[in-house]
Steps between C-alpha positions, in 0.01 A plus 500: 500500500537606863877541462434725208260705711750544780777575255281767343436666835868497597622604153253788486600618846869474421460682169296779651739537788805508275339781301395694808807419711770583252658782695643519848226738602283396797134468408229420752123443487277381781124479443430335835725339757532122507405383852737278699383139532373516140547188291763587241673314221846643435652436159862611478738507208812408699723207591359258757721621786377855445139376470531338843623825654211689343235249605643489855469879523132486398436225756687687773299814432169317555376400154344159434726405212371216281740263330407538136714391206447524127465122488185526714319644200571230244573135450746342258205422272436874464860551387567207271254278316636277224164513327580861408757367255293228327434705186868585454588131456267471201664773300734366230823655382343653188203648684493842658434576863194717431271293723754522785532873452120540508480294820770716660326820394171376642661410833665843512171677427318290762767587757510869404125555506452305825780679686284707735272203572801277571655758729174541698465122533853461642450783749159358604648155547775647718242680713262206533732201516756641746294767676740771382379858520798671339755409239835667562737514203859596576819532302820569687831581337830483684633786288222758512197466721183330404129539447182367652134482417195374693171386342182468708365165379141583601486781245814441287596861569861606544511646853874559545796574274850604588825530305807540710829626375665402829790262459451154650865420541490610865187328631215327319300477821495878531359538152230237565413667832478829314260340247292345781481836682395661175226252416362500856488882505771547766726696264 
């Protein structure tokens, strides 16, 4: 269930960003600067080598970066439970899958209607379990810039957004420094 919650948060953020970040236009929003030494969790959609560069830049600039992975929010039992399939084994060849379809629809409805609650629970767990004050979501593309978003986990408010049309082929560190300057109010 926790993996589903985290997947929802990341999928929603990615979807919203892909809609809002479609062009190469630079977009920036800063409600309030993020103070240095703040506890931050940085989730990056990038290869591991690039993630290390990004995390190192946050550490070098004075943030208390917490090591958080998607697997911290779920166990294997949340992902796969053989008991979920017990009713399928009882269905014969001549029977229809109506009961399976109803079970699927009920799970979908439960997930859909509990989305906001699940998202709030994951963000609260991140704040309380790891003492993280801000969640930083980044997506960097080697062919056309990137985007970033910061969520204040005390209020669940978005406090910083930036889309950058700057190409990353030259220097990823410069883009990350630009994002850090932007979210700390230096630019």
